[in-house]
N, C-alpha and C positions, 0 to 999 in steps of 0.2 A: 287821117298820117300824122296829123299835130302829135297824136299822144305817140305815134312810134319814133317819132323824130327826139321828142324828146330824152327818150330812152336810150339815146348814140350817147354808146362809152367813150370815154376821153379815146380810147384805142384807137376805134371807129372813126371820130374824128380829128386825130390825129396824124393816120393812116392817109384819110382825105385828102388832108391838109398837105401832106408830104406829095402824093400823087397829083395835085394842084401844083405842086412847086417843081413838075416834072420828074419826081422820084419813082422807082418803079415800085412796085407792093415788096421785092427783098429789103430793098434799101427805105420803104416807110416803117417796115418794121423794124428795122435794127435799133434804133435805139429803147425800144423795148419789149425786143426776143430776137434774137438771132432765126430762127427757122424761119426758111424758108415760106412754110406752111399757115404759120401764123399772120401775116401781113395780107394773106389770100382769106384766111381765115375771117380777120377783121373789115377787110372791105366786101368781103361776100356778105356780112351780117349787115353793114352798111347800107349794100342795096338795097338788101329785103327790106328793111326798113326803110326806106326813103322811096321804093315800088320803082325800083331804077333794073335796067337790064341790063344795062354797063357800070363800069366804073366812071367811066368820062359821064356818064348822065347824072350819078350820083355824086359826085363833084359840083355839075352844075348844078345840080338842084341844091346841094347843101350850100352852095357860095348864095341863091338867088333865095334861100330863107336867112340868110343870115346866120348859119350854124357852124364858116369857115369863112376866111379871108383869103 
């Protein structure tokens, strides 16, 4: 899993951070892309890389691994 998590993009980390702060996928992506699909795409990609079945699980794993605060 370490190899996959090292490949989290800046946008994936940013969206995970935003969701951790209580934002929705729509608002999580807004600083980068106004499209709703984009935020969900970044989060789906992060979930896959973190081997998480939900966004909340992905956020928790990213926090535990020190990838986001």
